[in-house]
C-alpha positions as CSV (number, residue, x, y, z in Angstrom):
1,M,-13.4,-0.2,37.4
2,S,-14.0,-3.7,36.1
3,Q,-12.0,-5.0,33.1
4,G,-15.2,-5.3,31.0
5,S,-16.2,-1.8,31.8
6,F,-12.7,-0.5,30.8
7,L,-12.8,-2.3,27.5
8,D,-16.3,-1.1,26.8
9,K,-15.2,2.5,27.4
10,L,-12.0,2.1,25.4
11,S,-14.1,0.7,22.5
12,V,-16.4,3.7,22.5
13,V,-13.6,6.2,22.6
14,L,-11.5,4.6,19.9
15,G,-14.6,3.8,17.9
16,N,-15.5,7.5,17.8
17,V,-11.9,8.3,16.7
18,A,-12.1,5.7,14.0
19,A,-15.5,7.0,12.7
20,K,-14.1,10.5,12.4
21,I,-11.0,9.3,10.6
22,N,-12.9,7.1,8.2
23,S,-15.4,9.8,7.4
24,W,-12.7,12.3,6.4
25,R,-13.2,12.7,2.7
26,Y,-9.5,12.7,1.7
27,I,-8.9,9.5,3.7
28,M,-11.7,7.8,1.8
29,V,-10.4,9.1,-1.5
30,I,-6.8,8.0,-0.9
31,K,-7.9,4.5,0.3
32,N,-10.1,4.0,-2.7
33,A,-7.5,5.2,-5.2
34,F,-4.8,2.9,-3.8
35,A,-7.1,0.0,-3.6
36,A,-7.7,0.5,-7.4
37,L,-3.9,0.7,-7.9
38,I,-3.2,-2.8,-6.5
39,P,-3.7,-4.6,-9.9
40,V,-1.2,-2.2,-11.5
41,I,1.4,-2.8,-8.9
42,I,0.9,-6.6,-9.0
43,T,1.1,-6.6,-12.8
44,G,4.4,-4.8,-12.7
45,A,5.7,-7.1,-9.9
46,F,4.9,-10.2,-11.9
47,G,6.6,-8.7,-14.9
48,T,9.7,-8.5,-12.7
49,L,9.1,-12.0,-11.3
50,F,9.0,-13.5,-14.8
51,S,12.0,-11.4,-15.8
52,A,14.0,-12.9,-13.0
53,M,12.7,-16.4,-12.8
54,V,11.9,-17.2,-16.4
55,F,13.7,-14.9,-18.9
56,D,17.0,-14.3,-17.0
57,S,19.9,-16.2,-18.6
58,E,21.8,-16.5,-15.4
59,N,19.2,-17.3,-12.7
60,G,16.0,-18.0,-14.6
61,L,14.8,-20.9,-16.8
62,A,16.6,-19.3,-19.7
63,R,19.9,-20.6,-18.2
64,I,18.9,-24.1,-19.4
65,S,20.3,-24.6,-22.8
66,A,17.1,-25.9,-24.3
67,L,15.2,-22.8,-23.0
68,R,17.9,-20.3,-24.0
69,F,15.4,-18.6,-26.4
70,L,13.5,-17.3,-23.4
71,A,16.2,-14.7,-22.8
72,D,15.2,-13.0,-26.0
73,L,11.7,-12.4,-24.5
74,K,13.0,-10.5,-21.5
75,P,12.1,-7.1,-23.0
76,I,8.5,-8.1,-22.7
77,A,8.7,-8.4,-18.9
78,S,10.9,-5.3,-18.7
79,S,8.3,-3.2,-20.5
80,I,5.5,-4.4,-18.3
81,S,7.5,-3.3,-15.2
82,Y,8.2,0.0,-16.8
83,V,4.7,1.0,-17.8
84,T,3.3,0.0,-14.4
85,L,5.8,1.0,-11.6
86,S,7.5,3.9,-13.4
87,F,4.2,5.7,-13.8
88,L,2.6,4.9,-10.5
89,T,2.2,8.5,-9.4
90,I,0.4,9.5,-12.7
91,Y,-2.1,6.6,-12.2
92,A,-2.6,7.6,-8.5
93,V,-3.2,11.2,-9.4
94,F,-5.7,10.2,-12.1
95,L,-7.6,7.9,-9.7
96,I,-7.6,10.4,-6.8
97,G,-9.0,13.1,-9.2
98,I,-11.9,10.8,-10.2
99,E,-12.6,9.6,-6.6
100,L,-12.7,13.1,-5.2
101,A,-14.8,14.4,-8.0
102,K,-17.4,11.7,-7.2
103,L,-17.6,13.0,-3.7
104,N,-18.2,16.4,-5.2
105,K,-21.0,15.1,-7.3
106,I,-19.0,15.3,-10.6
107,E,-19.1,12.1,-12.6
108,G,-16.9,10.8,-15.4
109,V,-13.2,10.5,-15.9
110,F,-12.4,14.0,-17.0
111,P,-11.6,15.2,-13.4
112,G,-8.8,12.6,-13.4
113,I,-7.4,14.3,-16.5
114,V,-7.6,17.7,-14.8
115,A,-5.7,16.3,-11.8
116,V,-2.9,14.8,-14.1
117,M,-2.6,18.1,-16.0
118,A,-2.4,20.1,-12.8
119,Y,0.3,17.7,-11.4
120,L,2.4,17.9,-14.6
121,S,2.1,21.7,-14.6
122,V,4.1,22.1,-11.4
123,N,7.0,19.9,-12.4
124,P,9.9,20.9,-14.6
125,T,10.2,19.7,-18.2
126,T,14.0,19.9,-18.2
127,Y,16.6,17.4,-17.0
128,D,20.2,18.2,-16.2
129,F,22.6,15.2,-16.2
130,L,26.3,14.5,-16.2
131,T,27.8,12.7,-19.2
132,E,30.6,10.2,-19.1
133,E,32.9,13.1,-20.3
134,K,31.8,15.0,-17.1
135,R,29.8,17.6,-19.0
136,N,26.5,18.9,-17.8
137,V,23.8,18.5,-20.5
138,L,20.4,20.1,-20.1
139,V,17.7,18.1,-21.9
140,T,14.4,20.0,-22.6
141,N,10.8,18.9,-23.2
142,V,11.2,15.8,-21.0
143,L,9.7,14.6,-17.7
144,A,12.2,13.1,-15.3
145,K,11.3,9.7,-13.9
146,Q,11.2,10.8,-10.3
147,Y,8.1,12.8,-11.1
148,T,6.2,9.8,-12.4
149,D,7.4,7.0,-10.2
150,T,6.8,6.5,-6.5
151,K,8.9,9.5,-5.4
152,G,6.2,11.9,-6.6
153,L,3.3,10.2,-4.7
154,F,2.9,12.8,-1.9
155,L,3.1,15.8,-4.2
156,G,0.8,14.0,-6.6
157,M,-1.8,13.4,-3.9
158,F,-1.6,17.0,-2.7
159,V,-1.9,18.5,-6.1
160,A,-4.8,16.1,-7.1
161,I,-6.8,17.1,-4.1
162,L,-6.1,20.8,-4.4
163,S,-6.9,20.9,-8.1
164,I,-10.1,18.9,-8.0
165,E,-11.4,20.9,-5.0
166,L,-10.8,24.0,-7.0
167,Y,-12.2,22.6,-10.2
168,S,-15.3,21.4,-8.4
169,W,-15.9,24.8,-6.8
170,L,-15.5,26.5,-10.2
171,S,-17.8,24.0,-11.8
172,R,-20.6,25.1,-9.4
173,Q,-20.3,28.8,-10.4
174,E,-23.1,29.5,-12.9
175,R,-21.3,32.5,-14.4
176,L,-18.6,30.2,-15.7
177,K,-20.9,27.7,-17.4
178,I,-21.3,28.0,-21.2
179,K,-24.9,27.6,-22.2
180,M,-25.4,25.6,-25.4
181,P,-28.6,25.3,-27.4
182,D,-30.8,22.3,-26.8
183,T,-29.9,20.9,-30.2
184,V,-26.3,20.4,-29.2
185,P,-25.5,16.8,-28.1
186,A,-25.3,16.4,-24.3
187,N,-21.7,15.2,-24.3
188,V,-20.6,18.3,-26.2
189,A,-22.6,20.6,-23.9
190,V,-20.9,19.0,-20.8
191,S,-17.5,19.4,-22.4
192,F,-18.1,23.1,-23.0
193,S,-19.4,23.6,-19.4
194,A,-16.1,22.3,-18.1
195,L,-14.0,24.6,-20.3
196,F,-13.6,27.7,-18.0
197,P,-13.2,25.6,-14.8
198,T,-10.5,23.6,-16.5
199,I,-8.6,26.7,-17.8
200,L,-8.8,28.5,-14.5
201,T,-7.8,25.4,-12.4
202,I,-4.7,24.5,-14.5
203,T,-3.7,28.2,-14.7
204,A,-4.0,28.6,-10.9
205,I,-2.0,25.4,-10.1
206,S,0.6,26.2,-12.7
207,A,1.0,29.7,-11.3
208,L,1.3,28.4,-7.8
209,G,4.1,26.1,-8.9
210,F,5.8,29.0,-10.6
211,I,5.6,31.2,-7.5
212,I,7.0,28.5,-5.3
213,H,10.0,28.1,-7.6
214,A,10.5,31.8,-7.9
215,L,10.4,32.4,-4.2
216,T,12.5,29.4,-3.0
217,G,14.5,28.2,-6.0
218,L,13.0,24.8,-5.5
219,Y,10.3,23.0,-7.3
220,A,7.2,21.8,-5.3
221,Y,8.4,18.2,-5.7
222,D,11.7,19.0,-3.9
223,I,9.9,20.6,-1.0
224,I,7.2,17.9,-0.5
225,Y,9.6,15.0,-1.0
226,N,12.3,16.2,1.3
227,I,10.1,17.7,4.0
228,I,7.2,15.2,4.1
229,Q,7.6,12.0,2.1
230,R,11.3,11.1,2.8
231,P,11.0,11.6,6.6
232,L,7.8,9.5,6.7
233,E,9.5,6.8,4.6
234,G,12.4,6.8,7.1
235,V,10.0,6.4,10.0
236,V,7.7,3.7,8.5
237,Q,10.6,1.8,6.8
238,G,12.4,1.6,10.1
239,L,11.6,-1.2,12.6
240,P,10.2,1.0,15.4
241,G,7.9,2.9,13.0
242,I,6.4,-0.2,11.4
243,L,6.0,-1.9,14.8
244,L,4.1,1.2,16.0
245,L,1.9,1.1,12.9
246,V,1.1,-2.6,13.5
247,F,0.4,-2.1,17.2
248,I,-2.1,0.6,16.3
249,A,-3.8,-1.6,13.8
250,Q,-4.0,-4.5,16.3
251,I,-5.5,-2.3,19.0
252,F,-8.3,-1.2,16.6
253,W,-8.9,-4.9,15.7
254,V,-9.3,-5.8,19.3
255,I,-12.1,-3.3,19.8
256,G,-13.9,-4.5,16.7
257,I,-12.7,-2.0,14.1
258,H,-10.9,-3.0,10.9
259,G,-7.3,-2.2,11.9
260,N,-5.8,-2.4,8.5
261,Q,-8.3,0.1,7.1
262,M,-7.4,2.5,9.9
263,V,-3.7,2.5,9.0
264,K,-4.2,2.1,5.3
265,P,-3.9,5.8,4.4
266,I,-0.4,5.9,6.0
267,R,0.7,2.4,5.1
268,E,-0.3,2.1,1.5
269,P,1.4,5.1,-0.1
270,L,4.7,4.4,1.7
271,L,4.9,0.6,1.7
272,L,3.6,0.2,-1.9
273,A,6.1,2.9,-3.0
274,A,8.8,0.9,-1.2
275,I,8.1,-2.4,-3.0
276,A,7.9,-0.5,-6.3
277,V,11.4,0.9,-5.7
278,N,12.7,-2.6,-4.8
279,T,11.1,-4.1,-7.9
280,E,12.7,-1.4,-10.2
281,A,16.1,-1.9,-8.5
282,F,15.9,-5.7,-8.9
283,E,14.8,-5.4,-12.5
284,A,17.8,-3.1,-13.2
285,G,20.3,-5.4,-11.4
286,K,20.9,-2.8,-8.7
287,D,21.1,-3.3,-4.9
288,V,17.5,-3.6,-3.5
289,P,17.2,-0.8,-0.9
290,N,14.1,-1.4,1.3
291,I,13.6,-4.1,4.0
292,I,10.1,-3.0,5.0
293,T,7.6,-3.1,2.2
294,M,4.0,-4.2,1.7
295,P,5.0,-7.8,1.1
296,F,7.2,-7.6,4.3
297,W,4.0,-6.8,6.2
298,D,2.2,-9.7,4.7
299,M,5.1,-12.2,5.0
300,Y,6.1,-11.7,8.6
301,M,3.3,-9.8,10.4
302,S,0.1,-11.0,8.8
303,M,0.3,-14.8,8.1
304,G,-3.2,-16.2,8.3
305,G,-4.4,-12.6,8.7
306,S,-3.9,-9.8,11.2
307,G,-2.4,-11.0,14.5
308,V,-0.7,-14.0,12.7
309,T,-3.8,-16.0,13.6
310,I,-2.5,-19.0,11.7
311,G,-0.5,-19.6,14.9
312,L,-3.7,-19.4,17.0
313,L,-5.6,-21.9,14.7
314,I,-2.7,-24.4,14.9
315,A,-2.4,-24.0,18.6
316,I,-6.1,-24.7,19.1
317,F,-5.8,-27.9,17.0
318,I,-2.9,-28.9,19.2
319,T,-4.2,-28.2,22.7
320,G,-7.7,-26.6,22.4
321,K,-10.4,-28.4,24.4
322,R,-13.3,-26.0,24.1
323,A,-15.8,-27.3,21.6
324,D,-16.8,-23.8,20.5
325,M,-13.2,-22.8,19.8
326,R,-12.4,-26.0,17.9
327,E,-15.6,-25.6,15.8
328,I,-14.7,-22.0,14.9
329,T,-11.1,-23.2,14.1
330,K,-12.4,-25.9,11.7
331,L,-14.5,-23.3,9.9
332,S,-11.8,-20.7,9.8
333,F,-8.7,-22.7,8.8
334,V,-9.2,-22.7,5.1
335,P,-10.0,-19.0,4.9
336,G,-7.0,-18.5,7.2
337,L,-4.7,-20.1,4.8
338,F,-5.6,-17.3,2.4
339,N,-5.0,-14.7,5.1
340,I,-8.8,-14.0,5.7
341,N,-9.4,-14.2,9.5
342,E,-12.5,-12.1,10.2
343,P,-14.2,-15.4,11.3
344,V,-11.6,-15.9,13.9
345,I,-11.5,-12.3,15.1
346,F,-15.3,-11.9,15.4
347,G,-16.3,-15.6,15.9
348,M,-13.7,-16.9,18.4
349,P,-13.9,-14.0,19.4
350,I,-10.6,-12.2,19.7
351,M,-12.5,-8.8,19.7
352,L,-12.8,-7.6,23.3
353,N,-11.4,-10.9,24.6
354,P,-8.8,-10.0,27.3
355,I,-7.1,-13.4,27.0
356,L,-6.6,-13.8,23.3
357,A,-6.2,-10.1,22.6
358,I,-2.8,-10.1,24.3
359,P,-1.0,-12.5,21.9
360,F,-3.1,-11.1,19.0
361,V,-1.5,-7.7,19.6
362,F,2.0,-8.7,20.4
363,V,2.7,-11.7,18.1
364,P,3.0,-9.6,14.9
365,L,5.4,-7.3,16.7
366,I,7.6,-10.3,17.6
367,T,7.4,-12.0,14.2
368,G,8.0,-8.7,12.4
369,T,11.1,-8.2,14.5
370,I,12.3,-11.7,13.6
371,G,11.7,-11.0,9.9
372,Y,13.5,-7.7,10.0
373,I,16.6,-9.1,11.7
374,A,16.7,-12.1,9.3
375,T,16.5,-9.7,6.4
376,S,19.0,-7.1,7.7
377,I,21.7,-9.8,8.3
378,G,21.1,-11.2,4.8
379,F,19.7,-14.6,5.8
380,A,16.4,-13.7,4.1
381,A,16.2,-11.7,0.9
382,K,14.3,-8.4,0.6
383,A,11.0,-8.6,-1.1
384,V,11.1,-7.5,-4.7
385,V,7.7,-8.7,-6.0
386,M,4.3,-7.4,-4.9
387,V,2.4,-10.6,-4.2
388,P,-1.5,-10.5,-3.7
389,W,-2.2,-10.5,0.0
390,P,-4.5,-13.6,-0.1
391,M,-1.5,-15.7,-1.3
392,P,-0.9,-18.4,1.3
393,P,2.1,-18.3,3.6
394,I,5.3,-20.0,2.4
395,I,4.2,-19.5,-1.2
396,N,4.0,-15.7,-0.7
397,A,7.5,-15.6,0.9
398,Y,8.9,-17.6,-2.0
399,L,7.3,-15.5,-4.7
400,A,7.8,-12.1,-3.0
401,T,11.6,-12.7,-2.8
402,A,11.9,-14.2,-6.3
403,G,12.6,-17.6,-4.9
404,D,14.7,-17.0,-1.8
405,L,14.6,-20.0,0.6
406,G,16.0,-17.9,3.4
407,A,12.8,-15.9,3.5
408,V,10.7,-19.1,3.4
409,I,12.7,-20.5,6.4
410,T,12.3,-17.2,8.2
411,Q,8.5,-17.3,7.7
412,C,8.3,-20.8,8.9
413,I,10.2,-19.8,12.1
414,C,7.8,-16.9,12.6
415,I,4.8,-19.2,12.3
416,L,6.4,-21.6,14.8
417,V,7.0,-18.8,17.2
418,S,3.4,-17.6,16.8
419,I,2.2,-21.1,17.7
420,I,4.4,-21.3,20.8
421,I,3.2,-17.9,22.0
422,Y,-0.5,-18.6,21.4
423,L,-0.4,-22.1,23.1
424,P,-0.5,-20.9,26.8
425,F,-3.3,-18.5,26.1
426,V,-5.3,-21.2,24.4
427,K,-4.7,-23.4,27.6
428,V,-6.0,-20.5,29.7
429,S,-9.1,-20.2,27.5
430,N,-9.6,-24.0,28.0
431,R,-10.3,-23.3,31.7
432,T,-13.3,-21.2,31.0
433,L,-16.5,-21.7,29.0
434,T,-17.4,-18.1,29.4
435,E,-16.9,-16.0,26.3
436,V,-15.9,-12.4,26.7
437,A,-18.1,-10.5,24.3
């Protein structure tokens, strides 16, 4: 079998898999919801960034005597971090409810409220804590933070999907609709038609949560977090797991499918949750726990875009002799600085190109490993700020780590390594004028 024939068949097989995955309604809903959450996460992250670099009296601008007054403004940044990152699950549940309802032909924001009510109904409203005097105190009518921050994400997604599917089915039952006279305003009539579906949905979900607790002695949160979310976090936040995820994304890119979109449903909940945890820990002055986060992916495995193609562009400037490749490089360099590299992937092309596909797949695995080792030994700081993905390299490393030069140096090393790896493949490409399509 020829190489081209094999690549064509692989493209068809993986393309069919990708089409099925992307068409699954719940994958679409989760991707859309987390895409909408990005501004929330970035807002909270910049609150933390300003708290550390501007308002902090030890490490920020407030340490300068003339700017000492800035320390008094730190509660502003702290409140921004709190209302964004500490309620991420609530916002996710709300958005998933709306997105899934849209697929079920139900418009408006009310399904998001139904999803939030359903989620809150399965969580306890008591909190048991140990005082300084070593006494257990039970506080009632409160919602513990772990149910609203990133730890509750997987339970929130599950409950949102379950509740809105039930709500949508009940809404289609004519017997449950309250018919109002024509003189009643349309918005009032719609509200009354949602009455019985809402009552039955919240009652059913609340009863399910009660039954789970009665049978197991555990709340649904404990079961989902310990059995599903925590093991997945352990896999993806370890080096082998994240490298596997990157490898899968790169393979999809090579056959012409948006690799990041394919891994997004797995990547986003876990890596966005990881950076949110880091941000909260940093804001509270605690040890930052997670090495692998969403900014880690951007800083060390996606400089210039997927495949660390900033290294390819610089390598072509250094040694590229093909006029077509140099022209594509000139057109792609500025977008590449902002991590947009579709012109390179589809214009060079890297897609279905057996020469350039090799470094494209393996460079991010190598640079990711370098970034992980540098961070684990303490040379580079862990990311604590969710920086927008189009932020150019160097700047994103500096901002994501709240001004750590070790991370900047590590990213520079990764870019240099990517150039060195891409160089021989560019030289091989120089020897042929035949583009592999």
